[in-house]
C-alpha positions in Angstrom: 0.0 0.0 0.0 1.4 3.4 -1.0 2.1 6.3 1.4 -0.8 8.2 -0.2 -3.2 5.3 0.4 -1.9 4.9 4.0 -2.8 8.6 4.6 -6.3 8.0 3.2 -6.7 4.9 5.3 -5.8 6.8 8.4 -8.2 9.6 7.4 -10.9 7.0 6.9 -10.3 5.3 10.2 -10.4 8.8 11.8 -13.8 9.4 10.2 -15.1 6.1 11.6 -13.8 7.0 15.0 -15.5 10.4 14.8 -18.8 8.7 13.8 -18.7 6.4 16.7 -17.8 9.2 19.0 -20.7 11.3 17.8 -23.1 8.5 18.6 -21.4 7.7 22.0 -21.8 11.3 23.1 -25.6 11.0 22.5 -25.9 14.7 22.5 -29.1 16.5 21.5 -27.7 18.0 18.4 -27.5 21.6 17.3 -30.6 22.8 19.2 -29.5 21.3 22.6 -25.8 21.7 22.1 -24.1 24.8 23.4 -23.9 26.4 20.0 -24.5 30.2 20.4 -26.0 32.3 17.7 -23.4 33.8 15.5 -22.7 37.0 13.7 -18.9 36.8 14.2 -17.9 37.4 10.6 -16.2 35.3 7.9 -13.7 33.3 10.0 -16.4 32.3 12.5 -18.7 31.2 9.7 -15.8 29.3 8.0 -15.2 27.4 11.3 -18.8 26.7 12.1 -19.4 23.6 9.8 -16.6 21.9 11.6 -18.2 22.2 15.1 -21.0 19.8 14.8 -20.1 16.1 14.1 -23.4 15.3 12.5 -23.0 18.1 10.0 -19.3 17.3 9.4 -20.0 13.6 8.7 -22.9 14.4 6.4 -20.8 16.9 4.3 -18.0 14.4 3.9 -20.4 11.7 3.0 -21.9 13.8 0.2 -18.5 14.1 -1.4 -17.7 10.4 -1.0 -21.1 9.4 -2.5 -20.7 11.8 -5.5 -17.3 10.3 -6.3 -18.9 6.8 -6.3 -21.4 7.7 -9.0 -19.8 10.3 -11.3 -16.5 11.3 -12.7 -14.9 14.6 -13.6 -17.0 17.8 -13.2 -20.2 15.8 -13.0 -19.2 14.9 -9.4 -19.7 18.6 -8.4 -23.5 18.4 -9.1 -24.4 16.6 -5.9 -22.4 19.0 -3.6 -23.8 22.0 -5.4 -27.3 20.7 -4.9 -26.6 20.1 -1.2 -25.2 23.7 -0.8 -28.2 25.2 -2.5 -30.7 23.4 -0.3 -28.5 24.0 2.8 -28.8 27.7 2.3 -32.5 27.5 1.4 -33.2 25.6 4.7 -31.2 28.0 6.7 -33.0 31.0 5.3 -36.3 29.4 5.9 -35.4 28.9 9.5 -34.3 32.5 9.8 -37.8 33.4 8.5 -39.4 31.3 11.3 -40.3 28.2 9.2 -38.8 25.2 11.1 -39.5 21.5 10.6 -40.9 19.8 13.7 -38.6 17.3 15.4 -35.7 18.8 13.5 -32.9 17.1 15.3 -34.5 13.7 14.8 -34.4 14.4 11.0 -30.8 15.5 11.2 -29.8 12.3 12.8 -31.9 10.3 10.4 -30.0 12.0 7.5 -26.7 10.8 8.8 -28.0 7.2 8.8 -29.4 7.7 5.3 -26.0 8.9 4.0 -24.5 5.7 5.5 -27.1 3.7 3.6 -26.4 5.5 0.4 -22.7 4.8 0.7 -23.4 1.1 1.3 -25.5 0.7 -1.8 -23.5 3.0 -4.0 -24.4 3.0 -7.6 -27.0 0.2 -7.1 -29.6 2.8 -6.1 -31.1 5.1 -8.6 -29.2 8.4 -8.7 -32.4 10.4 -8.7 -33.5 8.8 -5.4 -30.1 9.5 -3.9 -30.3 13.2 -5.0 -33.8 13.4 -3.4 -32.4 12.1 -0.1 -29.5 14.5 -0.4 -31.7 17.5 -1.0 -34.0 16.6 2.0 -30.9 16.1 4.2 -29.4 19.4 3.1 -32.7 21.2 4.0 -32.8 19.9 7.6 -29.1 20.5 8.1 -29.6 24.1 6.8 -32.6 24.5 9.2 -30.5 23.4 12.2 -27.7 25.8 11.4 -30.1 28.6 10.4 -31.5 28.6 13.9 -28.1 29.5 15.2 -27.6 32.5 12.9 -28.6 36.0 13.9 -28.8 39.1 11.8 -26.2 41.8 12.2 -23.6 43.8 10.4 -21.4 40.8 9.8 -24.2 38.2 9.2 -23.5 38.2 5.5 -19.8 37.4 6.0 -20.7 34.7 8.5 -23.1 33.0 6.1 -20.5 33.3 3.3 -17.9 31.7 5.5 -20.3 29.0 6.6 -21.0 28.1 2.9 -17.3 28.1 2.1 -16.5 25.8 5.0 -19.3 23.4 4.0 -17.9 23.4 0.4 -14.4 22.6 1.7 -15.9 19.6 3.5 -17.5 18.5 0.3 -14.2 18.8 -1.5 -12.5 16.7 1.2 -15.2 14.1 0.8 -14.6 14.0 -3.0 -10.9 13.4 -2.4 -11.6 10.7 0.1 -14.0 9.0 -2.2 -11.5 9.0 -5.1 -8.8 7.5 -2.8 -11.2 4.9 -1.3 -12.0 3.7 -4.9 -8.4 2.5 -5.1 -8.5 0.7 -1.8 -10.2 -2.6 -0.9 -14.0 -2.3 -1.1 -14.4 -3.6 2.4 -12.8 -0.5 3.8 -15.4 1.8 2.2 -18.1 -0.6 3.3 -16.9 -0.5 6.9 -16.9 3.3 6.9 -20.4 3.4 5.5 -21.6 0.9 8.1 -20.0 3.0 10.9 -21.7 6.2 9.5 -25.1 4.5 9.3 -24.7 3.0 12.8 -23.7 6.4 14.3 -26.8 8.0 12.6 -29.1 5.3 14.0 -27.7 5.7 17.5 -28.0 9.5 17.4 -31.5 9.0 16.1 -32.4 6.8 19.1 -30.9 9.3 21.5 -33.1 12.1 20.1 -36.5 10.3 20.0 
């Protein structure tokens, strides 16, 4: 195994550890976690997507899943859809429209991404994109509840979207590297992601 592949393996194992840690913590998610509302500018927004494990894992999973189904620039379509729906969900939350039992749906989306990674290209791409869009909406709602208006709110939102896009890019790189490694490694990561989502879901019911 090459040095590059070893790095990806370590990164993948770290992702699995994060997934299990997220479920073991059994926290209430964005709404119950001690996330304060933010208007702290670009850097605060850039860092924000990295502060919630459920969001971080979902963003990485989108990139990995897109790399399983498409090649070249076509892989960017799924992350672009996620980002658009993420922003739409956040703006809806800012306007006062919030989905009931939001944190339950956020946890369910993490499990759904694990399932998508497990089935890969065997599931219709359209169905996967529908799941992706719904997941992006609920994640956007959860984060939108933490945003506040202010003089730097626009910078914060821009930073948040950029940070989310960076996580998608990392997921795409991970997916490309995993394709060169034994399939059981990718399957194990997908199972860890699905299990963490299910455990988070049970903790929030």
